N, CA, C and O atoms as a GROMACS GRO file, in nm:
protein
  400
    1MET      N    1   8.914   9.468  10.121
    1MET     CA    2   8.830   9.430  10.084
    1MET      C    3   8.685   9.480  10.105
    1MET      O    4   8.602   9.510  10.019
    2ILE      N    5   8.675   9.481  10.242
    2ILE     CA    6   8.536   9.532  10.277
    2ILE      C    7   8.500   9.679  10.217
    2ILE      O    8   8.385   9.717  10.197
    3LEU      N    9   8.615   9.752  10.190
    3LEU     CA   10   8.592   9.882  10.138
    3LEU      C   11   8.566   9.878  10.010
    3LEU      O   12   8.480   9.951   9.961
    4GLU      N   13   8.647   9.780   9.928
    4GLU     CA   14   8.627   9.769   9.778
    4GLU      C   15   8.487   9.732   9.773
    4GLU      O   16   8.413   9.789   9.692
    5SER      N   17   8.444   9.640   9.853
    5SER     CA   18   8.288   9.591   9.790
    5SER      C   19   8.189   9.687   9.840
    5SER      O   20   8.084   9.695   9.777
    6SER      N   21   8.208   9.780   9.969
    6SER     CA   22   8.093   9.886   9.985
    6SER      C   23   8.106   9.981   9.859
    6SER      O   24   8.008  10.025   9.799
    7LEU      N   25   8.236  10.008   9.827
    7LEU     CA   26   8.260  10.109   9.723
    7LEU      C   27   8.163  10.078   9.609
    7LEU      O   28   8.069  10.147   9.573
    8LYS      N   29   8.204   9.955   9.557
    8LYS     CA   30   8.134   9.892   9.440
    8LYS      C   31   7.975   9.907   9.467
    8LYS      O   32   7.903   9.946   9.375
    9GLY      N   33   7.927   9.878   9.580
    9GLY     CA   34   7.779   9.880   9.588
    9GLY      C   35   7.746  10.042   9.576
    9GLY      O   36   7.655  10.078   9.502
   10VAL      N   37   7.804  10.114   9.631
   10VAL     CA   38   7.761  10.273   9.619
   10VAL      C   39   7.772  10.288   9.471
   10VAL      O   40   7.677  10.348   9.422
   11TRP      N   41   7.875  10.245   9.378
   11TRP     CA   42   7.890  10.297   9.229
   11TRP      C   43   7.752  10.211   9.189
   11TRP      O   44   7.684  10.268   9.104
   12THR      N   45   7.714  10.118   9.224
   12THR     CA   46   7.601  10.024   9.145
   12THR      C   47   7.490  10.097   9.197
   12THR      O   48   7.403  10.074   9.114
   13VAL      N   49   7.432  10.184   9.299
   13VAL     CA   50   7.351  10.252   9.313
   13VAL      C   51   7.345  10.380   9.236
   13VAL      O   52   7.242  10.419   9.181
   14LEU      N   53   7.447  10.438   9.235
   14LEU     CA   54   7.465  10.564   9.176
   14LEU      C   55   7.447  10.548   9.019
   14LEU      O   56   7.388  10.632   8.951
   15ASP      N   57   7.497  10.447   8.977
   15ASP     CA   58   7.475  10.385   8.830
   15ASP      C   59   7.332  10.380   8.800
   15ASP      O   60   7.277  10.448   8.713
   16ARG      N   61   7.277  10.298   8.874
   16ARG     CA   62   7.126  10.284   8.866
   16ARG      C   63   7.080  10.425   8.850
   16ARG      O   64   7.056  10.457   8.734
   17ILE      N   65   7.060  10.527   8.953
   17ILE     CA   66   7.000  10.648   8.963
   17ILE      C   67   7.032  10.722   8.845
   17ILE      O   68   6.943  10.794   8.798
   18PHE      N   69   7.139  10.717   8.791
   18PHE     CA   70   7.188  10.843   8.667
   18PHE      C   71   7.192  10.765   8.551
   18PHE      O   72   7.223  10.832   8.452
   19GLY      N   73   7.169  10.629   8.524
   19GLY     CA   74   7.142  10.549   8.438
   19GLY      C   75   7.251  10.545   8.320
   19GLY      O   76   7.224  10.577   8.204
   20MET      N   77   7.369  10.505   8.360
   20MET     CA   78   7.491  10.470   8.302
   20MET      C   79   7.555  10.623   8.264
   20MET      O   80   7.625  10.618   8.162
   21CYS      N   81   7.547  10.722   8.309
   21CYS     CA   82   7.629  10.845   8.280
   21CYS      C   83   7.654  10.897   8.442
   21CYS      O   84   7.604  10.864   8.550
   22THR      N   85   7.768  11.006   8.396
   22THR     CA   86   7.839  11.056   8.530
   22THR      C   87   7.724  11.181   8.575
   22THR      O   88   7.641  11.244   8.510
   23PRO      N   89   7.761  11.181   8.696
   23PRO     CA   90   7.652  11.298   8.766
   23PRO      C   91   7.660  11.413   8.673
   23PRO      O   92   7.557  11.461   8.626
   24GLU      N   93   7.774  11.459   8.645
   24GLU     CA   94   7.790  11.588   8.576
   24GLU      C   95   7.710  11.561   8.430
   24GLU      O   96   7.652  11.658   8.381
   25GLU      N   97   7.707  11.472   8.381
   25GLU     CA   98   7.650  11.462   8.227
   25GLU      C   99   7.514  11.446   8.271
   25GLU      O  100   7.439  11.501   8.189
   26ALA      N  101   7.452  11.395   8.363
   26ALA     CA  102   7.306  11.402   8.429
   26ALA      C  103   7.269  11.520   8.433
   26ALA      O  104   7.172  11.560   8.368
   27PHE      N  105   7.360  11.613   8.529
   27PHE     CA  106   7.293  11.759   8.555
   27PHE      C  107   7.322  11.845   8.440
   27PHE      O  108   7.239  11.936   8.434
   28SER      N  109   7.419  11.849   8.337
   28SER     CA  110   7.428  11.953   8.242
   28SER      C  111   7.383  11.872   8.083
   28SER      O  112   7.370  11.937   7.980
   29GLY      N  113   7.368  11.746   8.088
   29GLY     CA  114   7.315  11.691   7.936
   29GLY      C  115   7.461  11.694   7.852
   29GLY      O  116   7.452  11.661   7.734
   30LYS      N  117   7.578  11.726   7.896
   30LYS     CA  118   7.704  11.705   7.856
   30LYS      C  119   7.802  11.604   7.889
   30LYS      O  120   7.802  11.578   8.009
   31LYS      N  121   7.888  11.536   7.816
   31LYS     CA  122   7.953  11.453   7.889
   31LYS      C  123   8.098  11.548   7.919
   31LYS      O  124   8.131  11.631   7.835
   32PRO      N  125   8.183  11.528   8.048
   32PRO     CA  126   8.262  11.598   8.053
   32PRO      C  127   8.398  11.575   7.984
   32PRO      O  128   8.425  11.461   7.945
   33ASP      N  129   8.480  11.669   7.970
   33ASP     CA  130   8.621  11.651   7.887
   33ASP      C  131   8.690  11.615   7.989
   33ASP      O  132   8.694  11.677   8.095
   34VAL      N  133   8.768  11.480   7.957
   34VAL     CA  134   8.854  11.404   8.033
   34VAL      C  135   9.000  11.420   7.938
   34VAL      O  136   9.100  11.353   7.960
   35ALA      N  137   8.990  11.496   7.858
   35ALA     CA  138   9.130  11.509   7.786
   35ALA      C  139   9.256  11.537   7.849
   35ALA      O  140   9.365  11.492   7.813
   36HIS      N  141   9.230  11.627   7.959
   36HIS     CA  142   9.356  11.649   8.045
   36HIS      C  143   9.379  11.537   8.150
   36HIS      O  144   9.452  11.588   8.236
   37PHE      N  145   9.361  11.456   8.172
   37PHE     CA  146   9.358  11.369   8.255
   37PHE      C  147   9.489  11.291   8.218
   37PHE      O  148   9.506  11.255   8.101
   38MET      N  149   9.581  11.265   8.312
   38MET     CA  150   9.721  11.197   8.290
   38MET      C  151   9.721  11.075   8.356
   38MET      O  152   9.654  11.064   8.458
   39ILE      N  153   9.806  10.953   8.301
   39ILE     CA  154   9.828  10.835   8.363
   39ILE      C  155   9.908  10.828   8.483
   39ILE      O  156  10.022  10.874   8.475
   40PHE      N  157   9.864  10.772   8.610
   40PHE     CA  158   9.921  10.780   8.744
   40PHE      C  159  10.006  10.723   8.732
   40PHE      O  160   9.985  10.618   8.671
   41SER      N  161  10.121  10.742   8.768
   41SER     CA  162  10.285  10.682   8.809
   41SER      C  163  10.331  10.674   8.674
   41SER      O  164  10.379  10.566   8.639
   42SER      N  165  10.324  10.766   8.593
   42SER     CA  166  10.377  10.778   8.435
   42SER      C  167  10.514  10.857   8.468
   42SER      O  168  10.502  10.949   8.549
   43SER      N  169  10.641  10.833   8.416
   43SER     CA  170  10.721  10.908   8.426
   43SER      C  171  10.715  11.031   8.357
   43SER      O  172  10.639  11.030   8.261
   44MET      N  173  10.785  11.154   8.384
   44MET     CA  174  10.782  11.262   8.337
   44MET      C  175  10.924  11.355   8.365
   44MET      O  176  11.014  11.318   8.442
   45TYR      N  177  10.926  11.465   8.299
   45TYR     CA  178  11.059  11.534   8.322
   45TYR      C  179  10.990  11.684   8.379
   45TYR      O  180  10.893  11.748   8.338
   46CYS      N  181  11.101  11.711   8.507
   46CYS     CA  182  11.041  11.849   8.557
   46CYS      C  183  11.182  11.926   8.534
   46CYS      O  184  11.298  11.887   8.551
   47HIS      N  185  11.119  12.072   8.482
   47HIS     CA  186  11.254  12.142   8.452
   47HIS      C  187  11.328  12.210   8.583
   47HIS      O  188  11.250  12.253   8.668
   48VAL      N  189  11.448  12.222   8.606
   48VAL     CA  190  11.523  12.250   8.716
   48VAL      C  191  11.562  12.399   8.686
   48VAL      O  192  11.612  12.431   8.578
   49ASN      N  193  11.539  12.481   8.779
   49ASN     CA  194  11.559  12.622   8.760
   49ASN      C  195  11.684  12.645   8.744
   49ASN      O  196  11.759  12.551   8.769
   50LYS      N  197  11.746  12.783   8.695
   50LYS     CA  198  11.867  12.807   8.717
   50LYS      C  199  11.960  12.826   8.816
   50LYS      O  200  12.083  12.818   8.818
   51ASP      N  201  11.864  12.859   8.911
   51ASP     CA  202  11.933  12.886   9.066
   51ASP      C  203  11.980  12.762   9.150
   51ASP      O  204  12.060  12.761   9.244
   52ALA      N  205  11.903  12.648   9.089
   52ALA     CA  206  11.906  12.549   9.132
   52ALA      C  207  12.016  12.431   9.078
   52ALA      O  208  12.020  12.318   9.127
   53ARG      N  209  12.107  12.482   8.965
   53ARG     CA  210  12.170  12.405   8.894
   53ARG      C  211  12.287  12.473   8.864
   53ARG      O  212  12.283  12.595   8.873
   54LYS      N  213  12.407  12.412   8.824
   54LYS     CA  214  12.532  12.470   8.802
   54LYS      C  215  12.535  12.416   8.650
   54LYS      O  216  12.466  12.330   8.596
   55ASN      N  217  12.654  12.508   8.592
   55ASN     CA  218  12.690  12.466   8.436
   55ASN      C  219  12.721  12.359   8.429
   55ASN      O  220  12.795  12.295   8.504
   56LEU      N  221  12.647  12.317   8.303
   56LEU     CA  222  12.677  12.178   8.260
   56LEU      C  223  12.613  12.074   8.325
   56LEU      O  224  12.651  11.960   8.300
   57GLU      N  225  12.519  12.091   8.408
   57GLU     CA  226  12.430  12.008   8.444
   57GLU      C  227  12.284  11.995   8.378
   57GLU      O  228  12.240  12.093   8.317
   58PRO      N  229  12.217  11.889   8.388
   58PRO     CA  230  12.087  11.886   8.332
   58PRO      C  231  11.975  11.982   8.363
   58PRO      O  232  11.954  12.028   8.475
   59THR      N  233  11.899  12.011   8.246
   59THR     CA  234  11.811  12.125   8.303
   59THR      C  235  11.682  12.065   8.337
   59THR      O  236  11.593  12.145   8.368
   60THR      N  237  11.648  11.920   8.339
   60THR     CA  238  11.533  11.856   8.375
   60THR      C  239  11.576  11.732   8.441
   60THR      O  240  11.685  11.679   8.417
   61GLU      N  241  11.482  11.680   8.534
   61GLU     CA  242  11.520  11.561   8.612
   61GLU      C  243  11.393  11.474   8.625
   61GLU      O  244  11.287  11.521   8.666
   62LEU      N  245  11.408  11.348   8.590
   62LEU     CA  246  11.313  11.244   8.600
   62LEU      C  247  11.245  11.247   8.712
   62LEU      O  248  11.303  11.280   8.815
   63SER      N  249  11.118  11.218   8.712
   63SER     CA  250  11.021  11.228   8.820
   63SER      C  251  10.912  11.139   8.778
   63SER      O  252  10.902  11.107   8.659
   64ILE      N  253  10.823  11.092   8.872
   64ILE     CA  254  10.686  11.029   8.881
   64ILE      C  255  10.551  11.104   8.929
   64ILE      O  256  10.522  11.155   9.037
   65PHE      N  257  10.482  11.090   8.809
   65PHE     CA  258  10.334  11.159   8.848
   65PHE      C  259  10.280  11.078   8.965
   65PHE      O  260  10.282  10.956   8.978
   66VAL      N  261  10.226  11.182   9.058
   66VAL     CA  262  10.162  11.119   9.185
   66VAL      C  263  10.007  11.170   9.161
   66VAL      O  264   9.913  11.091   9.164
   67GLY      N  265   9.993  11.276   9.142
   67GLY     CA  266   9.875  11.347   9.140
   67GLY      C  267   9.856  11.506   9.122
   67GLY      O  268   9.950  11.585   9.113
   68TYR      N  269   9.746  11.535   9.118
   68TYR     CA  270   9.682  11.688   9.088
   68TYR      C  271   9.672  11.763   9.242
   68TYR      O  272   9.646  11.706   9.347
   69THR      N  273   9.697  11.886   9.226
   69THR     CA  274   9.705  12.000   9.344
   69THR      C  275   9.552  12.070   9.297
   69THR      O  276   9.487  12.059   9.194
   70ASP      N  277   9.533  12.136   9.406
   70ASP     CA  278   9.413  12.211   9.412
   70ASP      C  279   9.437  12.337   9.309
   70ASP      O  280   9.338  12.389   9.257
   71THR      N  281   9.560  12.381   9.282
   71THR     CA  282   9.580  12.517   9.230
   71THR      C  283   9.592  12.426   9.059
   71THR      O  284   9.629  12.309   9.044
   72PRO      N  285   9.542  12.536   8.935
   72PRO     CA  286   9.546  12.478   8.824
   72PRO      C  287   9.680  12.462   8.784
   72PRO      O  288   9.758  12.532   8.848
   73HIS      N  289   9.731  12.387   8.694
   73HIS     CA  290   9.867  12.356   8.606
   73HIS      C  291   9.980  12.325   8.694
   73HIS      O  292  10.097  12.333   8.659
   74ASN      N  293   9.938  12.285   8.819
   74ASN     CA  294  10.044  12.222   8.893
   74ASN      C  295  10.024  12.070   8.953
   74ASN      O  296   9.913  12.038   8.996
   75TYR      N  297  10.111  11.997   8.954
   75TYR     CA  298  10.112  11.851   8.954
   75TYR      C  299  10.216  11.813   9.065
   75TYR      O  300  10.328  11.862   9.077
   76GLN      N  301  10.150  11.702   9.158
   76GLN     CA  302  10.226  11.642   9.252
   76GLN      C  303  10.323  11.552   9.210
   76GLN      O  304  10.268  11.446   9.178
   77VAL      N  305  10.430  11.549   9.198
   77VAL     CA  306  10.566  11.454   9.142
   77VAL      C  307  10.659  11.407   9.274
   77VAL      O  308  10.689  11.468   9.376
   78TYR      N  309  10.685  11.294   9.236
   78TYR     CA  310  10.777  11.204   9.320
   78TYR      C  311  10.904  11.201   9.264
   78TYR      O  312  10.924  11.130   9.165
   79LEU      N  313  10.989  11.266   9.312
   79LEU     CA  314  11.144  11.306   9.291
   79LEU      C  315  11.220  11.176   9.328
   79LEU      O  316  11.249  11.174   9.448
   80PRO      N  317  11.263  11.055   9.252
   80PRO     CA  318  11.345  10.933   9.303
   80PRO      C  319  11.490  10.974   9.342
   80PRO      O  320  11.563  10.902   9.411
   81SER      N  321  11.533  11.111   9.284
   81SER     CA  322  11.661  11.138   9.329
   81SER      C  323  11.698  11.191   9.471
   81SER      O  324  11.805  11.180   9.530
   82HIS      N  325  11.568  11.258   9.515
   82HIS     CA  326  11.559  11.352   9.638
   82HIS      C  327  11.471  11.259   9.764
   82HIS      O  328  11.456  11.284   9.884
   83ARG      N  329  11.427  11.156   9.688
   83ARG     CA  330  11.330  11.080   9.766
   83ARG      C  331  11.204  11.130   9.840
   83ARG      O  332  11.165  11.096   9.952
   84MET      N  333  11.147  11.220   9.756
   84MET     CA  334  11.047  11.285   9.834
   84MET      C  335  10.916  11.363   9.727
   84MET      O  336  10.948  11.380   9.610
   85THR      N  337  10.830  11.390   9.754
   85THR     CA  338  10.720  11.452   9.667
   85THR      C  339  10.718  11.570   9.667
   85THR      O  340  10.736  11.617   9.779
   86MET      N  341  10.698  11.666   9.562
   86MET     CA  342  10.687  11.810   9.554
   86MET      C  343  10.589  11.842   9.447
   86MET      O  344  10.543  11.754   9.375
   87VAL      N  345  10.558  11.959   9.437
   87VAL     CA  346  10.449  12.033   9.371
   87VAL      C  347  10.535  12.106   9.254
   87VAL      O  348  10.609  12.198   9.290
   88ARG      N  349  10.530  12.072   9.124
   88ARG     CA  350  10.599  12.118   9.008
   88ARG      C  351  10.504  12.166   8.916
   88ARG      O  352  10.392  12.117   8.904
   89ARG      N  353  10.550  12.273   8.844
   89ARG     CA  354  10.439  12.339   8.728
   89ARG      C  355  10.488  12.295   8.565
   89ARG      O  356  10.419  12.249   8.474
   90ASP      N  357  10.624  12.325   8.569
   90ASP     CA  358  10.695  12.295   8.430
   90ASP      C  359  10.741  12.151   8.423
   90ASP      O  360  10.849  12.115   8.469
   91VAL      N  361  10.652  12.068   8.364
   91VAL     CA  362  10.694  11.923   8.352
   91VAL      C  363  10.637  11.885   8.206
   91VAL      O  364  10.562  11.960   8.144
   92LYS      N  365  10.676  11.775   8.166
   92LYS     CA  366  10.691  11.721   8.020
   92LYS      C  367  10.629  11.567   8.040
   92LYS      O  368  10.713  11.484   8.075
   93PHE      N  369  10.514  11.524   8.025
   93PHE     CA  370  10.477  11.405   8.065
   93PHE      C  371  10.534  11.280   7.941
   93PHE      O  372  10.536  11.297   7.819
   94ASN      N  373  10.570  11.180   8.002
   94ASN     CA  374  10.625  11.063   7.890
   94ASN      C  375  10.515  10.922   7.901
   94ASN      O  376  10.537  10.809   7.945
   95GLU      N  377  10.425  10.965   7.859
   95GLU     CA  378  10.287  10.851   7.868
   95GLU      C  379  10.330  10.735   7.788
   95GLU      O  380  10.334  10.624   7.840
   96GLU      N  381  10.357  10.751   7.681
   96GLU     CA  382  10.431  10.650   7.598
   96GLU      C  383  10.511  10.528   7.664
   96GLU      O  384  10.505  10.410   7.630
   97LYS      N  385  10.560  10.565   7.730
   97LYS     CA  386  10.678  10.485   7.808
   97LYS      C  387  10.591  10.415   7.922
   97LYS      O  388  10.622  10.304   7.966
   98ALA      N  389  10.496  10.474   7.962
   98ALA     CA  390  10.410  10.424   8.067
   98ALA      C  391  10.306  10.317   8.001
   98ALA      O  392  10.282  10.216   8.067
   99MET      N  393  10.257  10.330   7.901
   99MET     CA  394  10.160  10.257   7.840
   99MET      C  395  10.243  10.086   7.794
   99MET      O  396  10.185   9.980   7.769
  100ARG      N  397  10.377  10.112   7.797
  100ARG     CA  398  10.433   9.978   7.774
  100ARG      C  399  10.438   9.891   7.890
  100ARG      O  400  10.484   9.777   7.881
   0.00000   0.00000   0.00000
């Protein structure tokens, strides 16, 4: 509760300084592109390598999007079947299901 109210105060001050725009927009004069942002905790399908699966096993496994990594095109995902988080690259997002 205290952290939430202090963060709200910080954003209010930043909002007044930059005048209803992001710091990137204030610096460059252009709105940043956020089309690549994905919905947090949306379901997704991760590719399973040939080495990790046998014949007639699924080529993808269901996972949950947790966040981004420092390296581009890699995602932090939670695998419920293994009960652990991993970094995966070959993923397919299912955001329509998350919107419902």
